[in-house]
N, C-alpha and C positions, 0 to 999 in steps of 0.2 A: 797261511798258505805261502808256497816254498818261494823262490826265487826263479823267473823266467827267461830264459835265455833266449835272445832274439836269432831267430834263423833269417837267411837268405829269403827276400820275397816277402817279409811279415812288415806289415803297417800297426800302427796302434787300434786301427778301426778292425783288423782282424782279429788282433789278440784280443781285444775287447770281446768281439763277438765270440770268440773261442772258450773263454770263462764266463759267459751268461751275464755280461754289462751291456746296457744298451747306448750307453757314451763312455765313451775313451778317456774323456777326460777326468771319469771316476778314478781310473788307473794314472792316468800321467801327471795329476795335482795332486797325488798321495803325500801325506808328508814323508814317507818313506822313501820316497822317488825325489826329493830333493837335489841329488847328486846327481841323478839320471837327466835333470831338468836342466841342471848347469851344463853337463855334457852336452845334451841334445837338446836347445833352445830351441829349435823348429821343431816341432811335433810328426812333420811330416817326413823327417829324415833319419833313419835310422841304421844302425849297421850290426851284423853278424857278429854275436860275440856279446852286445849288451848286456847288461844284467836290469831287469823290470820287476819290481815288488808286485805281484799281485792280492789286494786284498780280498777278504771274503767277503762275499756276499750277499746283504742286509735283505731279509725277508719284509716283507709289508704288508701291513694288513687293512680292511676297510670295510667297514660297519653296512648292511646291506639286506632289507627285506627281504627274506626267502621267498615271499609268494610276489615277487616282481621281476621285472627284465631290468637290467642296469649295464650300463656301457662304461668300460674303462679303458681310460688314453694313457698308453706307457711312453712318456717321455724322454727323446733321447737324442742324440747327434745322428744328423744324417751324413753319409757319405757318397759324395760327387765324384765325377772324373771329369777332369776338365783338359782340354787339347787349345793349345792359343797358335792359330797359324799366324805368323809373323808376315808382316809385310817388309818384304825386302828387295821386291823386285814385281815384274808385270805377272811373272811366273807364279807365284804365291798367292799373290791376290786376285789371277783368275780363280782359285780353289774357294773364295767368299761366296756364300750363297747357292754352293754347289751342294747337292746329297749326298751324303753317308752314310756308313753301315759301320759298326764298331762290334765287333765277336770279345765277347769274353768267358770266357770259361763255360763256352756254350750256349751263352746267352747273347742277344742281338740287338742293339741299340740301334734306330736310324732315326734319321733328321735330315736338316739343312744346316748345313755352315752360315753361322751370324753373318750379317754386315759388315761385323768389327773382327772376322775370321776366329769365331770362337765356339767349340765346341763342348757343349754343358747338358750332363745330366747325371740324375740320380741313380746307384745303384748299390747293391747288397753288398753289407761292409765285408765278405768274405771273396769277393769277387777274384778273381786270377785274371791273369795276361792273356793275350789275343793280338787280333788284327785291325787294322784302321785303315779302311778304303774311303777315299773321295773319288766322286765321277767329277768328268769337266762339263757335261751336259746334264740338264735336269730328266731327259731320259735314260740314263745309266747304261748309255752305248760305249761311253769310252772311260777309261780309268784314269783319271788326274795324277793320283799320289796314291801309294799304298804301303805299309809299313808296321812292322810289328811295335805292340805296345804294352806296357806293364801298370796294373792297377796298384797303386798303394806303393808301389815297391821303389827306393830313392836311396841309395847310400852316401853320406856324408861325402862331402867337396872334396877333403882333402883324404880321400880315398879313391882308387884308381878306376873302381868300380864307379865310384861317383861320378868322377871325371868321364869316364865313357858314354854315361848315362845321359849327360847333361847335354854334350857335345852330340850325340847322335840327335836328341829329341832336338836340338836347334840347327840340325841339318848341316853337322859334321859326321862325316864319316869316320870311327874310330879302328875299323876293324870289329872281330870275334871278341866276347868277353871275355877279360884276362885279367890277372890279380899282376901283373908285368907290366911295364914301360914297354910297348912294341912301336917300329920302326912307322906302323899306321897313324898309331894313337898319338907319335910326336907331329908326323904328318897333317894330322886334323886338328893338335893344339895350334900348330904355326898357322893352318890356314884361319883359324879362331882366329888369332892373335895378330894376321894381316887384318881380318877383315872387321875389326875392332880397333887398329891403329894402335895398338900393345908393341912391346919389344918381340919380336919373331924369333925365340927362343927354343920354342918348342919344347917346353917345359912348365909345367904346372907350377909356375910362380905363384907369389900372393895376388900380385895385381889380374894374373888370368885367374886364378881360384874368385876372386871377388866378383871379376865381370861373370863369372859363368852361374854366378849366384843371384847375380844381380837381374842378370836377362832370362834366367831360367825361374829362380825362385822367387824372385820379386823383392830381394833385399838386398 
């Protein structure tokens, strides 16, 4: 099978689903993708233009009597949507324990933010982006927080789009998505640096990118 070129918005779960694999690790861990793994050690982070080898799917057969009912279970890697509402002050903590709604590509997921600020549920592997809404009260009469969200889409931290996504998700507005360094992105970087005790250069230096990865990616 030919090489696949990663497009904007792709993640390993969606690519695996497109090519008929139940588990994205079948592609990621394939021997022909050793260089890809070296380039992208975090499988949740891809960049448009990355080259990924797609192996052939393998058929599997099972013997079964024709005069009986049989249940066959297909094992696969589940895909989850996870958002952590960080505790950065009373305003953020007030959203803990409140009802939420996530609309993703025509699908609606509803629940309650956990007592630790976590939103976590399983989604189909080909789910697109949408909107997250959290209400300030149990009766859903007042919206406390609302923002656009993307499922499975995260560019590397050394790209401008990757920095913008992480800053936006951490509550620092970098402005409209762009491939160029803008004044609003510099302002967001400066605010992030000030908030985390880093030199306020307004540039995505090594220390700033490392802190973005630590707080956003958990690495």
